[in-house]
N, C-alpha and C positions, 0 to 999 in steps of 0.2 A: 579527577574528582577535586572539586574546590574544597579547601580547608574551611573549618568552622570560622566564623567571624565573631568578633566581639569579645573574645577571651581576654584581651588585654584590658578591658574596661571594668572587669569585675572588682568587687570589693568584698573582703571577707567579713561576714557578719556573724556576731554571736547571737543569732536568733534562736529561740527555743520553740519547739512545736508543742502540741497540746500535752504531750507526756513529759515535757520539761527537758527534752534532749536537745543538745546543741546542734543546730543545722550545719550541714557540711559547707558547701560553697554556694552562695546565693548569686544568681545571675543579675546583670544590670537591668535597669528599668527606670522609667520617668518617675519623678516625685510629683505629687499633687499638692497644690497650695491650699486646698480645702477638702473636707471629707466628701467622698463621692465624686471627686473631680474626674477620675478616669472613666467612670461609668457615664458621666455626662458627655465627655468627649467621644466615647465609643458610640453612644446612642445618636449623637449628632451626625457623625460621619464615620461609620465603622471601617470602611475601606481605607480612608485616609489615616485613621488612627492606627490600624494594623500595619499599614505601609510605613508609617513613621517609626513604629517600634522596630521593624526589621531593618530599616535604613540606619537608625541611630544607635541601636544596641546589638545588632548582630543576630546570630542564628538562634539564640535563646534569650528571650526578653521577659521581664517580669512586670506585672502591673496588678492592680486590684480592681475587682468589680464589687463595690460596696465592701462587705466584710470578707469576700471571697478572694483568696490568693489565686492569681491566674498567670499562665505562662504561654508565650507564643513560640512555637518551634518553626524554624524556617530553613531547614536543610534537608535534602532528600534522604540522607541516612537516618536522621532523627524522625522523620515522618514514617519511614519504613519501620523503624523500631516500634512506633506507636501502633501502626496498622497491622504489622506482621509479627516481628520478632517477639515483642512483649505485649501482644494485644490483650492477653488475659489480665494485665494490670490496669486496664482502662474499661470503663463502662460509658454509656451514653451520657453526654453532658446534660446540665439542667435544662437548657433550651429545648433539646430534643425530647427530654422527658415530658416537658410541658406540651409537646405536640400530641401526646397521648389523648388529650382532650378531643383531638380531631381523628387521629389515626388508630387509637386503641393500642393493642399489643401486636401490631403488624411488624413486618421485617425491619422497618426503619427504626422502630422504637424498642423492640423486645430484646431481652438479654439471655445469656446462658443457654441452658438446654432447651428452653422454649423456642429461642431463636433458631437453634440448630434443627429442631424438629420441623419448624415452619418452613425453613429453607429447603429441607429435604422434600417436603410435600409440594412446595411451589416450583421447584426446579424444573419438573417435566413441562410445565406450561411455557418455559422459555427455551426449550431445546430449539436448535436452529431450524430443523425441519418444520417445527410447529410455527415459529414466527415467520418463516418464509411464506407461509400460507396467507399471512396478513398483508404482504406486499401489495397485492392487487387492490385491497381495500384502501390502503394509503394513497395509491396513485389515483383511484377513482375520486376520492374526496378532494385531492389536490386539483384534479381536472375541473371539478365543479367550482372550486374557489376561483381558478383562473378564468373561468367563463363568466363569473360575476363582475369582474373588473372591466372598466372602460378606459380606453386610451385617453390620457390627459387628466384623469381624475386623481385626486389626492385622497389616500386612505391612511388610517392609523394602522400600520402593519402589525403592531402588537395585538390589537383587537382582532385583526384578521387571522393571525396565527393562533390565537387562543380559540377562536371559533373553529378553525380547521382541525386542530389537534383534539378538541373536545369531541368533534364528530367521529374522529378515528378511534379514540380510546373508548367512546361509547359503544361503537360497533364491535371492536375487537374484544372488549371486556364483557359486554352485555349481549352481543349478537345482533345482527341486522334485524331480527324479528322484534326487538324491543321498540316500543313506540318512541318516536323521536321526541315527543313531549316529555317522556320520562328522562331521556338523556339531557334535554334542555333544563329540566327541573334540577337534576343532579348538578349540572354545570353552574346554574345560577346560584344554588345554595353553596357550592364549593367556592365560587368566586367571592361571595359575601363573607364566608368564613375566613378566606385568605386576607381580605381587606381588614378584618377585625383582629387578625392574629397578632399584629404588632402590639396592640393594646394588651392582649393576654400574655405577652412575653415580658411585661414590665415586672420589676421586683415586687414581691408581696402580692403577686397575682392571686395566690391561693386565698388571701383575705378579700381581695377585690371581687372575686367570683361569688362570694357569699352575699355581696351587697346587690340590691335591685337596681343596678346601673343600666342605662340604655344599651351600652355596648355588650354587656353580659347577656341581657335578654335577647338581643339580636343574634348573638353567637349561638345561644342555646336553641333558638327557634330554627336557625339554619341547620344546625346539627340534627335536630329532630326531623326536619324535612328530608335530609340526606338519608338518615336511618330508615325512615318510613319507606322510601323508594327502594333502597337496597334490600331490606328485609322482605319486602313484598316480592321482589324478583327471586330471592333465595327460596322463599316458601313455594313459589310456583315451580321452581326447578326441582325442589324436593318431591313435590307431588308427581311430576312427570317422570323424573328419573332419567331423562334423556340427556345425551351429550350433544349440545348445540354447536360444538366446534369452537366455542369462544373460551377466553381465559377463565371466566367464571365457572364454566363446566369443568375445566381442568382442576381448578381449586377444589370444587365440591366432590369430584370423583377420585381425587388423589388418595392413595393409601400409604401409610408409613410402614414400609417393609421392615424397618428396624424396631418398630414400636407396636407390634401386634396387629399390624394392618389397620390401625385406627385411622379415621378420617377427621377432617376439621369440623368443629362445631359451627353452628350458624354465626356465632359471634366472631370466631376466628376467620371464617370466610369473609364476613363484613369488614374486618380490620385489614385483611390483605387486599380486598377489592378497593378500599379507600386509599391504601398506600399506592397501589398500581394506578388508580385514577389520578392521584396527585402527581406521581412521577411521570406518567405518560401524557399528561395534559400540560401542566404548568411548566415543567422544566424544558420539555421539547419546544413548546411555543416560544419560550424566552430565547433558547439557542437559535431558533430560526429568525426571530426578530432581530437579534444582534447580527446575524449573518447578513440579512438584507441591508441593515444600516451600514455595516462595514463595506459591503460591495458597492453601495451607493457613493461611498467616499473614496473608493479605490478603483477607478475605471479600468486600469490595466489588468488587475486581477479579475474584474468582472468580464472583460473581453476574453481572457484566457479560459474562464469558465464556460462562456458561451461557445468558444471554439471547440472545446471538448464535447459539449453537448451536441453540437452540430455534427461532429464526427461520429460519435458513438450512437446517437439516436438518428439513424439515417432517415431522411425524408420527414423529419420533424415528428416522428412517432413518440408515443409516451414511453417512459422507461419501464422496465420489468426488473424483478429481483435479480435475475442473472446479469443484468447490466451493471450492478453495483461493483462488480469486480473490475470493470473497465473504467468506471468513473473515478479515477484516482485523484484528479485535481479537485473534483467536487468534494471528495472526502477530505482533502487537504484544507479546503476552505472551511469545512465544518470543524476540523481539528484546531485550526488557527483561531476561529471564532471562539471556541470554548477555552482556548488559552487566555484570550483577552477578556472575555466575558463569561466565565464559567457559571452555569446555572446554579450550582451549589458553590457558594463563594467562600465558605469556611466550614470546618468541622470541629465540634467541641467534644471533648471526652473528660470524664471525671477519673482522676487517678485513685484507684482503690488500694494501691500499694505504693510505697516509696519507689521512685524511679530516678535514674541518672540519665541526663541528656547533655551530651557534649561536655561532660565533666562537671555539670551543675546538678544540684540536688533539687528534686521536685517532690515535696512531701505528699503523702497520701491525703486525699481530701481536696487536692488542688484541681482547678479547672485548667485543662491543657487544650490550646487551640492550634490548629494548623489551618492555613488559608490558601485555597487554590488561587484566589485572586492575587495574593502577594507572591506566592512561590512561582506562579506562571509568568510573572513580570520581573523575575530576578535576572539581572544582566549577566550573571555568571553562566547561565544556561541559555538565555535568550538575548543575545546582543541586540541593542537598539530595541528594547522590549516593548515600547509603545507603538511600534510600527506593525501594521498588518501585513504579514508576509507568509502566505501559504506554503512557500518553498521550504519553510522550516520542517515540513513534514514529509520530505522525501525519505526513503529508507536509509540513505546514507546520513542525512542530517539527524535522524532519530537515534542512530547508533552512537552518536557522539555525546548523548545526554544520559545521565543516570536515571534508573527508575525512580519514580516519585518526585522528579522535577516537574512532572505533569501528571495530574491525577483527577481529572474531572469527574470520574465515577467512584472516587474513594479507592479503597484497596483492602487487601487481606480478606479475612473471613466475612467481612461486611461489605465487600465490593458490590456495587449495584447489580442485582440479579437481572435487571432488564437492560443491561448495557448493549447487548447485541440488537435488541429490539430498537433501542434509541438510535444507534448508528444507522441502521437500515432506514428507519423512518426519516431521519434528517437528510440523508443523502437522496432518497427517493423524492422527498418533497422539494428540496432545492432543485433537483433536476427537472421535475415536472413543471414547476413554476418558472424557473429561469429560462427554460427553452422557449417560452412564449413572451416573457416580460423582462424589462429592465426597470430599475427604480432609482429615483433621485430624491434626496432629502428636500423637503419644502423650504424655500428660501427664508432666511431669518430665524430658522428654528434651531435651538440648541438642545441636543439630547442629553438627558441626565440619567444617572443610575439610581436605583432605589433598592438597596439590599434589605429584603425582608427574609422569609424562609428561602426564597430563590432570588436571583439577581434580576430584578425587573427594571424596565425603563421608568423614569420618573414621570412627574406630571406632564401632561401634554403628549405622552406616548412617543411614537416615532412616525410622524406624518411623511409619507413618501408619495411622490408623483409617479403615476404608472405610465410607462412608455411601452407600447406594443412593439415587439420585434418584428421586423419585416421579413 
């Protein structure tokens, strides 16, 4: 286990908190030459800002986000403490609280007993036997996507993956019987809201939302469209009372055995459906996009992937759920992709109690950040961290690393409930598409990152030239 870094750089500060008590030991951190300097640097390039904090100040670093005290934790033990050991000391950070404008009180945003109850109700929808049922749906959608492409054409693979995962989550959540126009309408409204969400994450958003600004009006219109579609589907299901075999039916029919066998209200079903829709669409599409980009830049890894697919999928057949146990290298490609480009690139929590991290004092009311992007590139656990190397994910290699050196799906009581669904989907889609296609980045194009709620590609997307495998 690597020891904590940065302890020698601390300075003892006679700071006082709001109650006038002397602070214990303040961790190191950058000084800003002007008010708000840290928040400007963070908003300009959050990945670079957080990476510099960890590099220059060690495992516990301090900065300010306007008037807010903030801390970055960058050691597996400290991350485990926040997620698991002392999770009750932390609530969702302000950024995720603001996502309630989109997601309501879903699993991603809710707290306390409400969160525990919702997780109990939603858990059966993600039992392995249930999600295995959707494997064929995933493969069928991927087969249709592969059939659309033409040898030699260049496509923006980020748009293609968004379209693909939208179709899958639309069918698995809302059932194949739902009109595709409704799924398209939901996807279009969700995409518009995601584009506007950066604006709504600005400081003083609560005031901005009250003004008749164009961005605010567009966001509210898109949210109203989403709600109209989802509530209409819920109403139709309530009338029929039928189990359509999709995730929405599971949410509506689930009973809380610990709470008087109560069911979710329409509003609760809506909030969980929106959370599943975002997680099953946006994050998976981004993971796949980055996988194709990395494979296009690493032909040796791509060749090994193709060799595994040719061996496991005899005769070029499409994969099935049972094949995922044999597609080990495909899964390793997915794991290494989410190391370098984790769809959730940072997690913020608000300390509701005082907390000690690595010998430093974190006062109640502070913002505490952990970053998958930064931790996953720590050379203590991932030597030559910028290199794409799926061999890091052999069972033997994984045994050498501590828990929470890698946490693409979070951890503890709030670990992503759809993790199993996501792994199966990513592996099946990689296998289905890569068995028929290889891809090369368009000449002269530089791919950039765009960290919003998820880690998206920047402007220009990821244009790849399609090459049909012989």
